[in-house]
N, C-alpha and C positions, 0 to 999 in steps of 0.2 A: 792725197790720198794714202793711205797706209794698208798694209795687207798682212793678215794673219793666216797661215796655214797650218792645218794639224793632220796628224798622220790617219786620221780617221776618214778621209776623203771629204772633209768639210772645211771651207775657207770662208773668209770675212773680209771685205774690203768697208773702209770708213773714208766717206769724202766730207768735205767743208763747202757748202755751196752758199755763195754771196751773191746780193742783188747789188750789181756795179751799175744800174741802169738809173736814171733820174724818175723811175716811174715806180710804183707800189704793184707787187705781185700779189692779187687778191684770190680769193676761193681758197681751193688747194692747189697744191703743188704736185703733179704727177711725173715721177720719175721712171722712164721706160728703159729697160736694157734690151738692146737690140743685138741678135747676133750670137746668142749663147751657143756655146758646143753643144753637140747632141750628147744628151744623157746627164747635163748639168742643169740642176733646178735652183731656182731661186726660194730658199726655204722660206724668206719671211716676205713673200710677195702679196700684195692686197688683190690681185687679179691678174688677169691676162687681156692684153688689147684684143680688137678684131682680128689683127694679124696673127695673133697667137704668143707675141713676147709678153714676158713678165713685167708687172709694173708695181711702184710702191707710192700708195697715195700719203702725202703729208699733209696732217693738218696744221697750219700754220698757228701761231699764236696770234690771239685776236683777230685770226681770219686774215692776216697780211704780212708780206715781208716787206719791209720798207727798204728805202734805198740805204744802203751801208750795212744792212743787217745780214748774218749770216746764220746758218743752220748746219747741223751736223747729220749724216744719213749712214746707217751701217746696213750692207747689203750681206747676207748669208746665205753661201752657195753649198750643196750638197750633190754628190757625185762626181767630185773634183779629182783629177787624175793628175799624178805628178807633184812637184812642190810649189807650184805657183797657183794664183788664183786664175780662173778662166779669162781669156779675153772677150770683150764686148764693147757696145758703144751705148754711152747715154743720150736720150733726149729728155728735155724738159719741157713739161707743157704745164698750163696753168687752166684750172677749170673743174667742173664736175662732171658725172657720168662716166662711161667706160671710154677710154681712147682708142 
């Protein structure tokens, strides 16, 4: 993960995700950000879960992430305080619909 924080209360984290399993991840990859601090918003969210957490829907090339393949995803936050990106946990899901 790399972090970028600017003075205008905007931050971005960049992750590289890889499929380390022997199975294909198919359909969409849903990346849920759990536990964002109050007042911080995921500016590039695709939507919110039933629990209210923001998520990003990643449309995989050819609809799959094969074993050994990687993708890069950037998360952009607004309302950041201080000089660091906010704390949160990631949950990765595969599928369609709203998580």
